[in-house]
C-alpha positions as CSV (number, residue, x, y, z in Angstrom):
1,X,119.3,77.3,135.3
2,X,116.1,76.1,136.8
3,X,112.7,76.8,135.3
4,X,111.8,79.2,138.6
5,X,114.9,81.2,138.0
6,X,114.3,81.9,134.3
7,X,110.4,82.5,135.0
8,X,111.9,85.3,137.4
9,X,114.1,86.7,135.0
10,X,111.5,86.4,132.0
11,X,108.9,88.2,134.2
12,X,111.8,91.3,135.1
13,X,111.9,91.1,131.6
14,X,108.3,92.4,131.1
15,X,108.7,94.8,133.8
16,X,111.4,96.6,133.0
17,X,110.1,97.0,129.2
18,X,106.9,98.7,130.8
19,X,109.4,100.6,133.1
20,X,111.3,102.0,130.4
21,X,108.1,103.0,127.9
22,X,106.4,104.8,130.9
23,X,109.5,106.7,131.5
24,X,111.1,107.4,128.1
25,X,112.8,109.1,127.1
26,X,114.6,108.7,130.8
27,X,116.2,106.0,131.7
28,X,115.9,103.8,134.8
29,X,118.2,101.8,137.4
30,X,116.8,99.3,139.6
31,X,116.6,100.1,143.1
32,X,115.4,97.0,144.7
33,X,113.4,93.6,143.6
34,X,111.6,91.0,145.8
35,X,109.9,87.6,144.2
36,X,107.0,85.6,145.8
37,X,106.5,82.6,144.3
38,X,102.9,81.1,144.4
39,X,103.1,78.1,142.7
40,X,105.3,76.1,139.8
41,X,104.6,76.6,136.7
42,X,103.8,73.4,134.5
43,X,104.8,74.7,131.0
44,X,106.4,77.7,130.2
45,X,104.7,78.1,126.7
46,X,101.7,79.2,128.2
47,X,102.9,81.7,131.2
48,X,101.4,85.2,130.5
49,X,103.0,88.4,132.1
50,X,101.5,91.2,133.6
51,X,103.4,94.3,134.4
52,X,102.3,97.3,136.0
53,X,103.0,100.4,137.5
54,X,102.2,101.2,141.1
55,X,103.1,104.7,141.5
56,X,105.3,107.3,139.8
57,X,107.3,110.3,141.3
58,X,109.9,112.8,139.4
59,X,112.6,110.5,140.3
60,X,111.4,107.2,141.2
61,X,109.0,104.5,140.0
62,X,107.2,101.6,141.8
63,X,106.5,99.0,139.5
64,X,105.6,95.1,139.6
65,X,104.1,92.0,137.8
66,X,102.0,88.8,137.7
67,X,103.3,85.5,135.7
68,X,100.2,83.3,135.7
69,X,99.5,80.4,134.1
70,X,96.3,80.6,133.2
71,X,93.7,82.0,136.0
72,X,96.5,80.9,138.6
73,X,99.5,83.4,139.5
74,X,102.5,81.4,139.4
75,X,105.2,84.2,140.3
76,X,105.0,88.0,141.2
77,X,107.8,90.7,141.7
78,X,107.5,94.3,143.3
79,X,110.2,96.5,141.8
80,X,111.4,100.2,142.5
81,X,113.4,102.0,139.8
82,X,115.4,105.0,139.9
83,X,114.8,107.5,136.7
84,X,117.2,109.1,135.6
85,X,116.5,112.4,133.5
86,X,118.2,112.6,129.7
87,X,118.4,116.4,130.4
């Protein structure tokens, strides 16, 4: 697997964990995701992931996040999740 592909998976894992925590005890199901690659990471060890929630409705979560190396954004992602009620 290429480094940028692994970085995308790691960024999505951080975003999903944040989404699941925000929507608990409900579950989330991905509807869409987009990535923007700004630059190439020189070393995967010093990447920081910054997930964020943009907006939440009763049934949809708009979220995303950034992978940074130092002050430089390397990759950004936006995602939409469907919130599935446990009741």
